[in-house]
Biotite code that builds the C-alpha atoms (Angstrom):
import biotite.structure as struc

atoms = struc.array([
    struc.Atom([-4.863, 12.796, -7.722], chain_id="A", res_id=1, res_name="VAL", atom_name="CA", element="C"),
    struc.Atom([-8.078, 12.224, -9.664], chain_id="A", res_id=2, res_name="LEU", atom_name="CA", element="C"),
    struc.Atom([-9.496, 8.884, -10.809], chain_id="A", res_id=3, res_name="PHE", atom_name="CA", element="C"),
    struc.Atom([-12.170, 7.929, -13.315], chain_id="A", res_id=4, res_name="ALA", atom_name="CA", element="C"),
    struc.Atom([-15.443, 6.974, -11.644], chain_id="A", res_id=5, res_name="GLN", atom_name="CA", element="C"),
    struc.Atom([-15.376, 3.333, -10.568], chain_id="A", res_id=6, res_name="GLY", atom_name="CA", element="C"),
    struc.Atom([-11.665, 2.909, -11.388], chain_id="A", res_id=7, res_name="SER", atom_name="CA", element="C"),
    struc.Atom([-8.505, 2.534, -9.308], chain_id="A", res_id=8, res_name="ALA", atom_name="CA", element="C"),
    struc.Atom([-6.198, 2.785, -12.335], chain_id="A", res_id=9, res_name="GLU", atom_name="CA", element="C"),
    struc.Atom([-3.779, 5.713, -12.357], chain_id="A", res_id=10, res_name="LEU", atom_name="CA", element="C"),
    struc.Atom([-4.257, 8.063, -15.297], chain_id="A", res_id=11, res_name="THR", atom_name="CA", element="C"),
    struc.Atom([-1.307, 9.475, -17.246], chain_id="A", res_id=12, res_name="ASP", atom_name="CA", element="C"),
    struc.Atom([-1.882, 12.821, -15.526], chain_id="A", res_id=13, res_name="GLU", atom_name="CA", element="C"),
    struc.Atom([-1.859, 11.145, -12.102], chain_id="A", res_id=14, res_name="ALA", atom_name="CA", element="C"),
    struc.Atom([1.396, 9.347, -12.956], chain_id="A", res_id=15, res_name="ARG", atom_name="CA", element="C"),
    struc.Atom([2.986, 12.660, -13.926], chain_id="A", res_id=16, res_name="THR", atom_name="CA", element="C"),
    struc.Atom([1.868, 14.285, -10.665], chain_id="A", res_id=17, res_name="GLN", atom_name="CA", element="C"),
    struc.Atom([3.060, 11.326, -8.600], chain_id="A", res_id=18, res_name="LEU", atom_name="CA", element="C"),
    struc.Atom([6.438, 11.188, -10.360], chain_id="A", res_id=19, res_name="ALA", atom_name="CA", element="C"),
    struc.Atom([7.002, 14.834, -9.373], chain_id="A", res_id=20, res_name="ALA", atom_name="CA", element="C"),
    struc.Atom([5.966, 14.027, -5.798], chain_id="A", res_id=21, res_name="LEU", atom_name="CA", element="C"),
    struc.Atom([8.329, 11.035, -5.702], chain_id="A", res_id=22, res_name="ALA", atom_name="CA", element="C"),
    struc.Atom([11.229, 13.284, -6.757], chain_id="A", res_id=23, res_name="ARG", atom_name="CA", element="C"),
    struc.Atom([10.388, 15.761, -4.001], chain_id="A", res_id=24, res_name="ARG", atom_name="CA", element="C"),
    struc.Atom([10.104, 13.008, -1.397], chain_id="A", res_id=25, res_name="LEU", atom_name="CA", element="C"),
    struc.Atom([13.439, 11.544, -2.515], chain_id="A", res_id=26, res_name="ALA", atom_name="CA", element="C"),
    struc.Atom([15.073, 14.959, -2.022], chain_id="A", res_id=27, res_name="GLU", atom_name="CA", element="C"),
    struc.Atom([13.719, 15.430, 1.518], chain_id="A", res_id=28, res_name="ASP", atom_name="CA", element="C"),
    struc.Atom([13.441, 12.294, 3.637], chain_id="A", res_id=29, res_name="GLU", atom_name="CA", element="C"),
    struc.Atom([11.899, 14.221, 6.538], chain_id="A", res_id=30, res_name="SER", atom_name="CA", element="C"),
    struc.Atom([8.610, 14.444, 4.626], chain_id="A", res_id=31, res_name="ILE", atom_name="CA", element="C"),
    struc.Atom([5.949, 11.805, 5.227], chain_id="A", res_id=32, res_name="ARG", atom_name="CA", element="C"),
    struc.Atom([2.628, 11.752, 3.388], chain_id="A", res_id=33, res_name="VAL", atom_name="CA", element="C"),
    struc.Atom([-0.905, 10.896, 4.355], chain_id="A", res_id=34, res_name="GLN", atom_name="CA", element="C"),
    struc.Atom([-2.997, 9.419, 1.539], chain_id="A", res_id=35, res_name="LEU", atom_name="CA", element="C"),
    struc.Atom([-6.707, 10.169, 1.994], chain_id="A", res_id=36, res_name="LEU", atom_name="CA", element="C"),
    struc.Atom([-8.666, 8.159, -0.564], chain_id="A", res_id=37, res_name="ALA", atom_name="CA", element="C"),
    struc.Atom([-12.282, 8.691, -1.587], chain_id="A", res_id=38, res_name="TYR", atom_name="CA", element="C"),
    struc.Atom([-14.731, 6.992, -3.937], chain_id="A", res_id=39, res_name="ALA", atom_name="CA", element="C"),
    struc.Atom([-18.257, 7.922, -4.950], chain_id="A", res_id=40, res_name="LYS", atom_name="CA", element="C"),
    struc.Atom([-20.964, 5.468, -3.928], chain_id="A", res_id=41, res_name="ASP", atom_name="CA", element="C"),
    struc.Atom([-22.297, 4.316, -7.301], chain_id="A", res_id=42, res_name="THR", atom_name="CA", element="C"),
    struc.Atom([-25.004, 2.070, -5.926], chain_id="A", res_id=43, res_name="GLY", atom_name="CA", element="C"),
    struc.Atom([-22.831, -0.670, -4.475], chain_id="A", res_id=44, res_name="GLY", atom_name="CA", element="C"),
    struc.Atom([-23.074, 0.738, -0.970], chain_id="A", res_id=45, res_name="GLY", atom_name="CA", element="C"),
    struc.Atom([-20.570, 2.281, 1.376], chain_id="A", res_id=46, res_name="THR", atom_name="CA", element="C"),
    struc.Atom([-18.594, -0.968, 1.686], chain_id="A", res_id=47, res_name="SER", atom_name="CA", element="C"),
    struc.Atom([-17.909, -1.031, -2.061], chain_id="A", res_id=48, res_name="ARG", atom_name="CA", element="C"),
    struc.Atom([-16.963, 2.655, -2.021], chain_id="A", res_id=49, res_name="ALA", atom_name="CA", element="C"),
    struc.Atom([-14.537, 2.035, 0.834], chain_id="A", res_id=50, res_name="ARG", atom_name="CA", element="C"),
    struc.Atom([-12.927, -0.917, -0.988], chain_id="A", res_id=51, res_name="ARG", atom_name="CA", element="C"),
    struc.Atom([-12.516, 1.186, -4.125], chain_id="A", res_id=52, res_name="LEU", atom_name="CA", element="C"),
    struc.Atom([-11.008, 4.061, -2.144], chain_id="A", res_id=53, res_name="SER", atom_name="CA", element="C"),
    struc.Atom([-8.546, 1.611, -0.549], chain_id="A", res_id=54, res_name="LEU", atom_name="CA", element="C"),
    struc.Atom([-7.582, 0.286, -3.987], chain_id="A", res_id=55, res_name="SER", atom_name="CA", element="C"),
    struc.Atom([-6.906, 3.858, -5.107], chain_id="A", res_id=56, res_name="ARG", atom_name="CA", element="C"),
    struc.Atom([-4.760, 4.639, -2.081], chain_id="A", res_id=57, res_name="ALA", atom_name="CA", element="C"),
    struc.Atom([-2.792, 1.434, -2.603], chain_id="A", res_id=58, res_name="LEU", atom_name="CA", element="C"),
    struc.Atom([-2.277, 2.286, -6.293], chain_id="A", res_id=59, res_name="ALA", atom_name="CA", element="C"),
    struc.Atom([-0.759, 5.627, -5.279], chain_id="A", res_id=60, res_name="VAL", atom_name="CA", element="C"),
    struc.Atom([1.320, 3.959, -2.551], chain_id="A", res_id=61, res_name="ARG", atom_name="CA", element="C"),
    struc.Atom([2.606, 1.281, -4.943], chain_id="A", res_id=62, res_name="SER", atom_name="CA", element="C"),
    struc.Atom([3.581, 3.898, -7.516], chain_id="A", res_id=63, res_name="PHE", atom_name="CA", element="C"),
    struc.Atom([5.626, 5.785, -4.929], chain_id="A", res_id=64, res_name="LEU", atom_name="CA", element="C"),
    struc.Atom([7.232, 2.596, -3.576], chain_id="A", res_id=65, res_name="ILE", atom_name="CA", element="C"),
    struc.Atom([8.261, 1.639, -7.122], chain_id="A", res_id=66, res_name="GLU", atom_name="CA", element="C"),
    struc.Atom([10.110, 4.955, -7.267], chain_id="A", res_id=67, res_name="ARG", atom_name="CA", element="C"),
    struc.Atom([12.074, 4.261, -4.098], chain_id="A", res_id=68, res_name="GLY", atom_name="CA", element="C"),
    struc.Atom([9.892, 5.876, -1.431], chain_id="A", res_id=69, res_name="ILE", atom_name="CA", element="C"),
    struc.Atom([9.709, 3.729, 1.714], chain_id="A", res_id=70, res_name="ARG", atom_name="CA", element="C"),
    struc.Atom([6.251, 2.528, 2.710], chain_id="A", res_id=71, res_name="SER", atom_name="CA", element="C"),
    struc.Atom([6.927, 3.663, 6.293], chain_id="A", res_id=72, res_name="THR", atom_name="CA", element="C"),
    struc.Atom([6.735, 7.249, 5.053], chain_id="A", res_id=73, res_name="ARG", atom_name="CA", element="C"),
    struc.Atom([3.106, 6.822, 3.948], chain_id="A", res_id=74, res_name="MET", atom_name="CA", element="C"),
    struc.Atom([-0.100, 6.611, 5.962], chain_id="A", res_id=75, res_name="ASP", atom_name="CA", element="C"),
    struc.Atom([-3.097, 5.254, 4.013], chain_id="A", res_id=76, res_name="VAL", atom_name="CA", element="C"),
    struc.Atom([-6.703, 6.159, 4.855], chain_id="A", res_id=77, res_name="ARG", atom_name="CA", element="C"),
    struc.Atom([-9.593, 4.697, 2.851], chain_id="A", res_id=78, res_name="ALA", atom_name="CA", element="C"),
    struc.Atom([-12.547, 6.995, 3.520], chain_id="A", res_id=79, res_name="LEU", atom_name="CA", element="C"),
    struc.Atom([-15.006, 5.695, 0.936], chain_id="A", res_id=80, res_name="GLY", atom_name="CA", element="C"),
    struc.Atom([-17.788, 8.150, 0.130], chain_id="A", res_id=81, res_name="ASP", atom_name="CA", element="C"),
    struc.Atom([-16.977, 10.516, 3.021], chain_id="A", res_id=82, res_name="LYS", atom_name="CA", element="C"),
    struc.Atom([-15.570, 13.323, 0.821], chain_id="A", res_id=83, res_name="ALA", atom_name="CA", element="C"),
    struc.Atom([-16.572, 16.631, 2.396], chain_id="A", res_id=84, res_name="ALA", atom_name="CA", element="C"),
    struc.Atom([-15.656, 18.804, -0.573], chain_id="A", res_id=85, res_name="ASP", atom_name="CA", element="C"),
    struc.Atom([-14.042, 18.481, -3.967], chain_id="A", res_id=86, res_name="GLY", atom_name="CA", element="C"),
    struc.Atom([-14.383, 15.653, -6.487], chain_id="A", res_id=87, res_name="PRO", atom_name="CA", element="C"),
    struc.Atom([-15.534, 12.357, -4.949], chain_id="A", res_id=88, res_name="PRO", atom_name="CA", element="C"),
    struc.Atom([-13.138, 10.148, -6.956], chain_id="A", res_id=89, res_name="ASP", atom_name="CA", element="C"),
    struc.Atom([-9.701, 11.155, -5.718], chain_id="A", res_id=90, res_name="ARG", atom_name="CA", element="C"),
    struc.Atom([-6.756, 10.610, -3.397], chain_id="A", res_id=91, res_name="VAL", atom_name="CA", element="C"),
    struc.Atom([-5.591, 13.649, -1.440], chain_id="A", res_id=92, res_name="ASP", atom_name="CA", element="C"),
    struc.Atom([-1.900, 13.637, -0.550], chain_id="A", res_id=93, res_name="ILE", atom_name="CA", element="C"),
    struc.Atom([-1.046, 15.622, 2.562], chain_id="A", res_id=94, res_name="LEU", atom_name="CA", element="C"),
    struc.Atom([2.641, 16.201, 3.358], chain_id="A", res_id=95, res_name="PRO", atom_name="CA", element="C"),
    struc.Atom([3.778, 15.969, 6.972], chain_id="A", res_id=96, res_name="ARG", atom_name="CA", element="C"),
    struc.Atom([7.173, 16.787, 8.437], chain_id="A", res_id=97, res_name="ARG", atom_name="CA", element="C"),
    struc.Atom([8.689, 14.062, 10.576], chain_id="A", res_id=98, res_name="ALA", atom_name="CA", element="C"),
    struc.Atom([8.643, 14.972, 14.264], chain_id="A", res_id=99, res_name="GLN", atom_name="CA", element="C"),
    struc.Atom([11.894, 14.490, 16.152], chain_id="A", res_id=100, res_name="LEU", atom_name="CA", element="C"),
])
């Protein structure tokens, strides 16, 4: 899910992607997701980048909760400016199967 630089507001495209994910998660309750959030350091330092990445992860989490996905199925990681590859202003959503 991509974000505008310096913003934690979900775009229309992000909302569409997340709505599809919410439907999939509702169909299969054995799937958990890990939200890995990143934010480019725009001069405010790594602390500001980490806070922004957390805000982004929480925006994604809130969207999914509003669509009936339990918070216990989501693991949030705010990684700030530590993006190894890909766009720096994003939240990666990694599906995980529940272990029995």
